[in-house]
C-alpha positions as a printed Julia matrix, in Angstrom:
130×3 Matrix{Float64}:
 77.43   -8.46  139.45
 80.22   -5.93  139.69
 79.27   -2.25  139.57
 79.1    -0.5   136.23
 81.56    2.14  135.1
 78.89    4.76  135.75
 79.87    4.71  139.44
 83.17    6.41  138.54
 82.0     8.15  135.34
 78.36    9.23  135.82
 78.73   11.61  132.86
 79.61    8.81  130.4
 77.1     8.59  127.52
 75.58    5.5   125.95
 72.6     6.76  123.97
 70.18    4.09  122.77
 67.38    4.76  120.28
 64.87    2.33  118.79
 64.55    2.72  115.0
 61.87    1.38  112.69
 64.17    1.45  109.66
 64.71   -1.85  107.91
 68.03   -3.32  109.1
 69.55   -6.28  107.28
 72.7    -8.13  108.33
 74.47  -10.42  105.86
 77.75  -12.29  105.59
 78.95  -13.58  102.23
 75.48  -12.96  100.83
 73.73  -15.01  103.54
 71.13  -13.19  105.66
 71.88  -13.38  109.38
 69.26  -10.92  110.62
 66.48   -8.66  109.43
 64.37   -6.31  111.54
 62.38   -3.1   111.71
 62.93   -2.81  115.48
 66.69   -2.28  115.83
 68.41   -0.34  118.57
 71.02    2.19  117.46
 73.67    2.67  120.13
 75.83    5.8   120.07
 78.42    5.31  122.79
 80.87    8.0   123.77
 84.34    7.32  122.31
 82.99    4.51  120.06
 81.37    4.11  116.67
 77.65    3.67  116.21
 76.46    0.07  116.65
 73.15   -1.5   115.61
 71.58   -4.12  117.9
 68.98   -6.5   116.45
 66.27   -8.12  118.56
 67.24  -11.74  119.21
 63.91  -12.88  117.71
 64.93  -11.31  114.36
 68.35  -13.03  114.19
 68.61  -16.27  112.24
 70.15  -18.07  115.18
 70.34  -21.37  113.29
 73.24  -19.8   111.36
 75.18  -18.95  114.53
 76.93  -20.91  117.26
 78.2   -19.8   120.67
 81.82  -18.65  120.77
 84.15  -19.27  123.7
 85.08  -15.58  123.58
 83.71  -13.23  126.25
 84.42   -9.6   126.99
 83.37   -6.9   129.43
 82.36   -3.32  128.79
 82.44   -1.23  131.96
 79.27    0.56  130.82
 77.24   -2.32  129.34
 78.36   -5.48  131.15
 79.7    -8.91  130.21
 79.27   -9.88  126.56
 78.62  -13.33  125.17
 79.93  -13.75  121.62
 78.64  -15.66  118.6
 80.38  -17.11  115.54
 79.07  -18.45  112.26
 78.24  -22.18  112.55
 81.13  -22.97  110.22
 83.42  -20.18  111.45
 85.95  -19.75  114.21
 86.02  -16.01  114.87
 83.24  -14.13  116.66
 80.86  -12.29  114.33
 78.38  -10.96  116.91
 77.86  -10.3   120.61
 75.14   -9.68  123.14
 74.79   -8.61  126.76
 72.63  -11.29  128.43
 72.54   -9.28  131.68
 73.37   -5.67  130.8
 73.86   -3.06  133.49
 70.71   -1.28  134.62
 71.62    1.91  132.73
 71.4     0.04  129.39
 68.93   -2.71  130.32
 67.13   -2.22  126.98
 70.05   -4.08  125.31
 68.88   -7.37  126.85
 67.74   -9.84  124.15
 69.52   -7.9   121.35
 72.53   -8.98  119.29
 75.08   -6.72  117.57
 77.29   -7.73  114.65
 80.9    -6.74  114.02
 80.72   -4.34  111.11
 84.09   -5.49  109.77
 82.89   -9.13  109.65
 79.28   -8.71  108.49
 77.46   -6.18  106.32
 74.93   -4.14  108.3
 72.55   -2.21  106.02
 70.12    0.39  107.29
 67.28    1.18  104.91
 64.29    3.49  104.93
 61.52    3.29  107.46
 58.13    2.16  106.19
 56.12    4.23  105.84
 58.57    7.0   105.07
 57.37   10.09  106.9
 59.27   12.66  104.89
 59.27   13.18  101.17
 62.11   14.36   98.96
 62.04   17.96   97.88
 60.41   18.57   94.48
């Protein structure tokens, strides 16, 4: 495996936090994923991305895409498309770099191709003001 971009940019930030909020991913009203164990990734110079544990993705609705890509800070990405679609709708890092190893076995969805909703955590630990 080639070295990660951290070798040249040790100050680069990819912050990953596990959230217990309900996350639902849909496309054209069809549920593709639902979890209360998502990872929220806040990467420097990028938008926030939600990664869903592979076990919580309805993989029967997806098919492998021929598309691959490489992030210098996360690794090589494998992409997924809808079973009846052509364009990638999601991606994952099967062998992420050590610095972001927690991304293994998680899938992220393109937010311009699927609807990613983040709801409240259950139980909610804070109450609205009276």
